[in-house]
N, C-alpha and C positions, 0 to 999 in steps of 0.2 A: 771594478774594472779600473785600471790605471789610465791616466791621460797619456796620449801618445807623446813621445819625445821628438819624433820626426815624422814628416809626411812623405808619402811616395808621390811620384808624378801623377798618378791617377787621383789621389786625394787632393793635390793642389789644383789639378785641372777642374775638379768638381767645384772648387771654392773660388776659382779665379774671378768670375763675374762679381761675386760678393766682395772680394778683395778690391777689385777695381772701383766698385761703387761705394767703398768704405762702409759696407754693411756686414762685414764678417765679425763674428764674435771676438771680443777682445783677446781671449786666450788662444785663438787660432791665428791671429795676425803674425806673431813672431814665428810660428811654425811655417807659415806660407812664405814669409820674408826670408827666413833661413834657407828654405828649399830653393827659392828663386836666386839666392846668392851663390848657390853651389851647383845648380843644374842649368847648363847652357840651353838645353832644349826648352825647358819650361820658361826660362828667362826670355827666350826669343818669342815664345807664344805670348807672354805677358806684354812685351814691348809692342808686338803686332796689335793685340787687342786694345792696348792703351792708345796707340796711334789712331786706330779706327774710331774709337770713342771721341778723341780730341778733334779729329777731322769732322765727324758728324756734328759735334757741338758747334764748331766754327761755322759750318754750313747753316745750321739752324739759327744761329745768331744773325745771319744775313737776311733771313726771311721775315718780312713784316707780318705781324698778326693782323687779321681782318679787324676793321673798326668795331669797337665795342666788345671784342672778345675778352680782353683783360677784365673789364668791368663785369661781364657776365660770369666769368670764372670766379672772380672775387665774391660776387653775390652768392653763387652756389656754395662756395666754401664757408661763407658766413652763416649759412642755414644750419 
């Protein structure tokens, strides 16, 4: 089976979260990027989801973690 040369809107939509999280397979990144450059509807959805993620990250940065949380998480990760 040959690798696809183009993605459809449905294929891009299925991969959009991984693309936004930079977890998409390296060979799929250019296919998603090319589709986003040529499809206004998918590009709009991408911008919307990227904006939601950025807003969420900004809000989470303003929340102080409870005392000792960071050290407890670090200890758990060290196990």
